[in-house]
C-alpha positions in Angstrom: 2.3 2.5 9.5 0.9 -1.0 8.9 4.3 -1.9 7.2 6.4 -0.3 10.2 4.0 -2.5 12.8 5.0 -5.2 10.6 8.4 -4.9 10.5 8.8 -4.3 14.0 6.8 -7.6 14.7 9.1 -9.5 12.2 12.1 -8.3 14.0 10.8 -9.3 17.0 10.1 -12.8 15.7 13.4 -13.2 14.1 15.0 -12.3 17.7 12.8 -14.9 19.3 14.0 -17.4 16.9 17.4 -16.5 17.6 16.9 -16.7 21.3 15.2 -20.4 21.0 17.9 -21.5 18.6 20.9 -20.2 21.1 18.9 -22.0 24.0 18.5 -25.0 21.9 22.4 -24.8 21.1 23.0 -24.7 24.7 20.8 -28.0 25.6 22.6 -29.5 22.5 26.0 -28.7 24.0 25.0 -29.8 27.6 23.5 -33.1 26.3 26.4 -33.9 23.9 29.0 -32.9 27.3 26.9 -35.6 29.4 26.5 -38.1 26.7 29.6 -38.4 25.2 31.7 -39.4 28.5 28.8 -42.1 29.0 29.2 -43.3 25.3 33.2 -43.7 25.6 
């Protein structure tokens, strides 16, 4: 049962990490899209 709880928590952590990475990637694209025209 403890192993199952650990696995469930790990998958939740992994899902949250993926969400954070996805949001960071979106912000990076947004910032790049805003910054590149200003630099050129």
